[in-house]
N, CA and C atoms as a LAMMPS dump frame, in Angstrom:
ITEM: TIMESTEP
0
ITEM: NUMBER OF ATOMS
192
ITEM: BOX BOUNDS ff ff ff
-5.0000000000000000e+02 5.0000000000000000e+02
-5.0000000000000000e+02 5.0000000000000000e+02
-5.0000000000000000e+02 5.0000000000000000e+02
ITEM: ATOMS id mol type element x y z
1 1 1 N -131.186 152.097 191.54
2 1 2 C -131.882 152.401 192.021
3 1 3 C -132.604 150.699 193.094
4 2 1 N -132.987 150.504 193.95
5 2 2 C -134.093 149.654 194.28
6 2 3 C -135.186 149.824 194.884
7 3 1 N -136.409 150.299 194.558
8 3 2 C -137.636 150.293 195.271
9 3 3 C -137.648 150.395 196.59
10 4 1 N -138.353 150.78 196.851
11 4 2 C -137.631 151.569 198.269
12 4 3 C -139.533 150.674 198.986
13 5 1 N -140.176 149.475 200.047
14 5 2 C -140.894 148.731 200.775
15 5 3 C -140.99 149.154 201.972
16 6 1 N -142.191 149.364 201.645
17 6 2 C -143.356 150.673 203.103
18 6 3 C -144.428 149.168 202.946
19 7 1 N -144.281 148.47 204.641
20 7 2 C -145.579 147.61 205.028
21 7 3 C -146.008 148.351 206.329
22 8 1 N -148.029 148.013 205.784
23 8 2 C -148.259 149.048 206.742
24 8 3 C -148.557 147.805 208.106
25 9 1 N -148.126 148.809 209.501
26 9 2 C -148.156 148.659 209.98
27 9 3 C -149.876 148.076 211.7
28 10 1 N -150.858 148.581 210.674
29 10 2 C -152.014 148.783 210.751
30 10 3 C -152.939 147.104 210.788
31 11 1 N -153.736 146.735 211.42
32 11 2 C -154.346 145.121 211.123
33 11 3 C -155.369 145.732 210.169
34 12 1 N -155.413 144.595 209.391
35 12 2 C -156.363 143.775 208.571
36 12 3 C -158.121 144.213 209.224
37 13 1 N -158.685 144.919 208.826
38 13 2 C -159.527 145.217 208.636
39 13 3 C -160.833 143.353 208.915
40 14 1 N -161.644 143.884 209.858
41 14 2 C -162.544 142.467 210.435
42 14 3 C -163.61 141.948 209.098
43 15 1 N -163.802 142.975 208.649
44 15 2 C -165.058 142.962 208.216
45 15 3 C -164.973 142.624 206.542
46 16 1 N -166.102 141.525 206.84
47 16 2 C -166.272 140.461 204.762
48 16 3 C -165.385 141.9 203.739
49 17 1 N -164.684 140.968 202.766
50 17 2 C -164.573 141.9 201.381
51 17 3 C -166.308 142.36 200.962
52 18 1 N -166.309 142.961 201.087
53 18 2 C -167.753 144.202 199.77
54 18 3 C -168.098 142.965 198.737
55 19 1 N -169.309 142.771 198.013
56 19 2 C -169.223 141.852 197.364
57 19 3 C -169.499 142.613 196.345
58 20 1 N -169.395 142.574 195.624
59 20 2 C -169.673 142.659 193.563
60 20 3 C -172.273 142.864 192.808
61 21 1 N -172.152 141.743 193.673
62 21 2 C -174.243 141.789 194.265
63 21 3 C -174.129 142.042 195.568
64 22 1 N -173.306 142.855 196.425
65 22 2 C -173.905 142.764 197.229
66 22 3 C -174.921 144.026 197.061
67 23 1 N -176.155 144.559 197.314
68 23 2 C -177.714 145.608 197.201
69 23 3 C -175.92 146.552 198.887
70 24 1 N -176.409 147.439 198.123
71 24 2 C -175.483 148.476 198.629
72 24 3 C -176.42 149.491 199.057
73 25 1 N -175.624 150.997 199.864
74 25 2 C -177.327 151.345 200.406
75 25 3 C -177.487 152.388 199.371
76 26 1 N -179.124 152.451 199.164
77 26 2 C -179.473 153.692 198.345
78 26 3 C -179.102 153.511 197.097
79 27 1 N -178.789 151.448 196.852
80 27 2 C -179.719 150.865 195.87
81 27 3 C -181.598 150.73 195.345
82 28 1 N -182.04 150.928 196.438
83 28 2 C -183.946 150.204 196.539
84 28 3 C -184.091 152.163 195.312
85 29 1 N -183.793 153.237 195.288
86 29 2 C -183.863 154.19 194.92
87 29 3 C -184.204 154.628 193.257
88 30 1 N -182.199 153.734 193.847
89 30 2 C -182.669 153.711 191.791
90 30 3 C -183.352 152.821 191.67
91 31 1 N -183.818 151.888 192.656
92 31 2 C -184.238 151.195 190.879
93 31 3 C -185.633 151.179 189.938
94 32 1 N -186.008 151.732 190.551
95 32 2 C -187.156 152.146 189.637
96 32 3 C -186.603 153.251 188.748
97 33 1 N -184.668 153.948 188.62
98 33 2 C -184.476 154.778 187.854
99 33 3 C -184.339 154.145 186.154
100 34 1 N -184.638 154.305 184.786
101 34 2 C -185.19 154.711 183.847
102 34 3 C -183.423 156.226 182.814
103 35 1 N -182.81 154.962 182.469
104 35 2 C -181.293 156.098 181.753
105 35 3 C -181.889 156.803 180.829
106 36 1 N -182.579 155.538 180.129
107 36 2 C -183.338 156.093 178.193
108 36 3 C -184.696 157.481 178.666
109 37 1 N -184.859 156.752 179.73
110 37 2 C -186.102 158.579 180.139
111 37 3 C -185.106 159.445 179.889
112 38 1 N -184.376 159.263 181.507
113 38 2 C -183.362 160.556 181.8
114 38 3 C -182.489 161.38 181.041
115 39 1 N -182.789 160.311 179.456
116 39 2 C -181.592 160.711 178.305
117 39 3 C -182.356 161.168 177.701
118 40 1 N -183.496 161.819 177.309
119 40 2 C -184.607 161.867 176.612
120 40 3 C -185.217 163.484 176.045
121 41 1 N -184.299 163.995 177.213
122 41 2 C -184.54 164.871 176.555
123 41 3 C -183.205 165.961 176.239
124 42 1 N -182.116 165.717 176.245
125 42 2 C -181.091 166.038 175.694
126 42 3 C -180.64 166.018 174.487
127 43 1 N -180.234 167.395 174.084
128 43 2 C -179.378 167.391 172.311
129 43 3 C -178.695 167.702 172.534
130 44 1 N -177.068 167.014 172.496
131 44 2 C -176.057 167.354 172.065
132 44 3 C -175.8 167.529 170.497
133 45 1 N -175.181 169.157 170.122
134 45 2 C -174.251 168.974 169.369
135 45 3 C -173.452 170.013 168.932
136 46 1 N -172.308 170.029 168.461
137 46 2 C -170.336 170.202 168.208
138 46 3 C -170.436 171.88 168.945
139 47 1 N -169.636 172.348 169.139
140 47 2 C -169.783 173.71 169.984
141 47 3 C -168.429 173.711 169.094
142 48 1 N -168.155 175.522 169.446
143 48 2 C -166.253 175.683 169.698
144 48 3 C -165.744 176.197 171.299
145 49 1 N -164.601 175.71 171.928
146 49 2 C -164.301 176.436 172.671
147 49 3 C -164.332 177.254 172.946
148 50 1 N -164.958 178.087 172.23
149 50 2 C -165.259 179.952 172.771
150 50 3 C -166.158 180.25 173.654
151 51 1 N -167.21 179.107 172.69
152 51 2 C -169.173 179.239 173.211
153 51 3 C -168.864 178.682 174.023
154 52 1 N -168.266 176.782 174.484
155 52 2 C -168.647 176.914 175.333
156 52 3 C -167.537 177.639 176.704
157 53 1 N -166.883 177.691 176.21
158 53 2 C -165.839 178.578 177.882
159 53 3 C -167.676 179.897 177.703
160 54 1 N -168.242 180.608 176.928
161 54 2 C -168.661 181.608 176.929
162 54 3 C -169.708 180.885 178.526
163 55 1 N -170.681 180.148 177.259
164 55 2 C -171.148 178.85 178.269
165 55 3 C -170.6 179.325 179.719
166 56 1 N -169.756 178.772 180.231
167 56 2 C -169.644 178.487 181.692
168 56 3 C -169.804 179.513 182.254
169 57 1 N -169.238 180.397 181.445
170 57 2 C -168.908 181.189 182.321
171 57 3 C -170.799 182.449 182.208
172 58 1 N -171.84 181.455 181.257
173 58 2 C -172.771 182.126 181.791
174 58 3 C -173.932 181.857 182.42
175 59 1 N -172.794 180.713 183.136
176 59 2 C -172.918 180.037 184.178
177 59 3 C -172.532 180.426 185.285
178 60 1 N -171.728 180.953 185.368
179 60 2 C -171.168 181.39 186.941
180 60 3 C -170.542 180.451 187.139
181 61 1 N -169.399 179.472 186.227
182 61 2 C -168.572 178.677 186.939
183 61 3 C -167.533 179.434 185.487
184 62 1 N -165.463 178.797 186.458
185 62 2 C -164.846 179.531 186.102
186 62 3 C -163.434 178.695 185.78
187 63 1 N -163.457 177.826 184.243
188 63 2 C -162.581 177.318 184.178
189 63 3 C -161.433 177.23 185.527
190 64 1 N -160.996 176.065 185.162
191 64 2 C -159.937 175.792 185.838
192 64 3 C -158.297 175.575 185.109
């Protein structure tokens, strides 16, 4: 069976395409963000699935 091609009937956007290096709203808020500092207090350890699910339940989350 040949592929079905659908064409949009909407007009193309008149706004110019976004550039990767263009500033975005909220960039100034993140200007002083330091990822290393944010992650410094995080501890990672291995755990069992049962322990993970128990912690989810304790935090009021339901696994889906």
